C-alpha positions in Angstrom: 94.4 113.0 -88.0 93.4 109.5 -87.0 90.2 109.6 -85.0 90.0 105.9 -84.4 93.1 105.9 -82.2 92.3 108.9 -80.2 91.7 108.5 -76.5 88.2 109.4 -75.3 88.0 112.5 -73.3 87.6 112.0 -69.6 84.3 113.2 -68.2 84.4 116.4 -66.3 83.7 116.2 -62.7 80.9 118.3 -61.2 81.9 120.4 -58.3 81.1 118.7 -55.0 77.9 120.0 -53.2 77.7 120.8 -49.6 75.8 118.3 -47.5 72.3 119.5 -46.6 71.8 121.8 -49.5 69.6 120.8 -52.4 67.2 122.7 -54.7 64.2 122.4 -52.4 66.1 123.9 -49.5 67.3 126.7 -51.7 63.6 127.6 -52.6 62.5 127.8 -49.0 61.2 124.2 -48.3 61.7 122.7 -45.0 63.8 119.5 -44.8 62.0 116.2 -44.3 63.1 115.8 -40.8 61.7 119.2 -39.8 58.1 118.6 -41.1 55.4 118.3 -38.4 53.1 115.3 -38.5 49.3 116.0 -39.2 47.3 116.0 -36.0 45.0 113.0 -35.5 41.8 115.1 -35.0 42.3 116.7 -38.5 42.4 113.2 -40.0 39.3 112.2 -38.0 37.4 115.3 -39.2 38.3 114.6 -42.8 37.1 111.0 -42.6 33.9 112.1 -40.9 33.2 114.7 -43.7 33.7 112.0 -46.4 31.4 109.6 -44.5 28.7 112.4 -44.2 29.0 113.3 -47.9 28.6 109.6 -48.9 25.5 109.2 -46.7 23.9 112.3 -48.2 24.5 111.1 -51.7 22.8 107.7 -50.9 19.8 109.5 -49.3 19.4 111.8 -52.3 19.6 109.0 -54.9 17.0 106.9 -53.0 14.4 109.8 -52.6 14.4 110.7 -56.3 12.6 107.4 -57.1 10.1 107.8 -54.3 8.8 111.3 -55.2 5.2 111.2 -56.3 3.8 113.5 -59.0 1.2 115.8 -57.6 -2.2 115.3 -59.3 -3.8 118.4 -60.7 -7.6 118.4 -60.4 -9.6 120.4 -62.9 -11.5 123.3 -61.6 -15.3 122.8 -61.2 -17.4 123.5 -64.3 -19.5 126.1 -62.6 -16.5 128.4 -62.0 -15.6 128.7 -65.7 -17.1 131.6 -67.7 -19.6 130.8 -70.4 -18.2 130.5 -73.9 -18.8 133.6 -75.8 -20.5 133.6 -79.2 -18.2 133.6 -82.2 -17.7 137.1 -83.5 -15.7 136.2 -86.5 -17.2 134.6 -89.6 -14.2 134.7 -91.8 -13.8 130.9 -91.7 -17.1 130.3 -93.5 -16.6 133.2 -95.9 -13.2 131.9 -96.9 -14.5 128.5 -97.6 -17.0 129.9 -100.2 -14.5 132.2 -101.9 -12.3 131.4 -104.9 -9.0 133.1 -105.4 -8.2 134.3 -108.9 -4.7 135.1 -109.9 -3.7 136.8 -113.1 -0.6 135.3 -114.4 0.8 137.2 -117.4 1.7 135.0 -120.3 5.3 134.7 -121.0 6.4 136.5 -124.1 8.1 134.3 -126.5 10.6 136.2 -128.5 12.6 135.2 -131.5 14.5 131.9 -131.3 17.8 131.9 -129.5 21.0 130.6 -131.0 24.2 130.0 -129.1 27.6 130.6 -130.8 30.5 128.9 -129.1 33.3 129.9 -131.5 34.2 131.5 -134.8 37.3 130.3 -136.7 39.2 130.9 -139.9 40.1 127.3 -140.3 37.3 124.7 -140.7 39.3 122.0 -138.9 39.4 124.3 -135.7 35.6 124.6 -135.9 35.2 120.8 -136.4 37.5 120.2 -133.3 35.2 122.4 -131.1 32.2 120.7 -132.6 33.7 117.3 -131.5 34.4 118.7 -128.0 30.7 119.8 -127.8 29.6 116.4 -129.0 31.6 114.8 -126.2 29.6 117.0 -123.7 26.4 115.4 -125.2 25.1 118.3 -127.3 24.6 118.6 -131.0 26.1 121.6 -132.8 26.5 122.8 -136.4 29.4 124.4 -138.3 28.2 127.2 -140.5 30.3 129.1 -142.9 29.7 132.9 -143.2 31.2 135.3 -145.6 32.1 138.6 -143.8 33.8 141.8 -144.8 37.1 140.4 -143.8 36.9 136.9 -145.2 35.3 133.5 -144.7 34.5 132.4 -141.1 33.4 129.1 -139.6 30.9 129.5 -136.7 30.1 126.7 -134.3 26.4 127.1 -133.4 23.9 125.3 -131.1 20.1 125.7 -131.3 17.6 127.1 -132.0 16.2 127.3 -128.5 12.6 128.5 -127.7 13.6 130.2 -124.5 16.8 131.7 -123.1 16.6 129.4 -120.1 17.0 126.4 -122.3 20.1 128.0 -123.9 21.5 128.9 -120.5 21.1 125.2 -119.4 23.1 124.0 -122.3 25.7 126.7 -121.8 26.2 125.7 -118.2 26.6 122.1 -119.3 29.3 123.1 -121.7 31.1 125.1 -119.0 31.2 122.0 -116.8 32.9 120.3 -119.8 35.5 123.0 -120.2 33.9 124.7 -123.2 33.9 128.5 -122.5 33.0 131.6 -124.4 29.6 130.6 -125.7 27.2 133.6 -126.3 23.5 133.5 -126.7 21.9 135.7 -129.4 18.5 136.5 -130.8 19.1 135.3 -134.3 16.9 134.4 -137.2 17.3 130.8 -138.4 19.1 131.0 -141.8 
């Protein structure tokens, strides 16, 4: 079918409306011709109220600057009771005292070592050691002969306190090195 040569459809005609009927009349509104004009005294009262309101606003704004602050006079000295003698002497007593606090010494345990991996292949251990070096920490690769063969451990430390080891472990975790464990080991 050739759409280019088709004739356009003729628009449909809307049915003719009756004169005098529109949507406002259908909802109950009165036609324009039937509306009553507003009485003149209602307009005069509205203008008077607006003028009164404006006058009051001008009066209020002018008075706020003119308001004086009342002055408060102190009561005569003879009406005040006499100052009582101080009953508390703790201020002088505290000045002459010293506070002694017993702080227990921190127990330093065995040195801490952190192991971040254990591998069968030395090249895997060296790869992890390089990743730790990129994080800014120094590690070692130690070989250990176990019951099931030779293992290559990646170790950091020794650390004097566990807090120091934890600080380095968090640094490694921020650099995507996970699985590090802190142990109480003797230095071999």
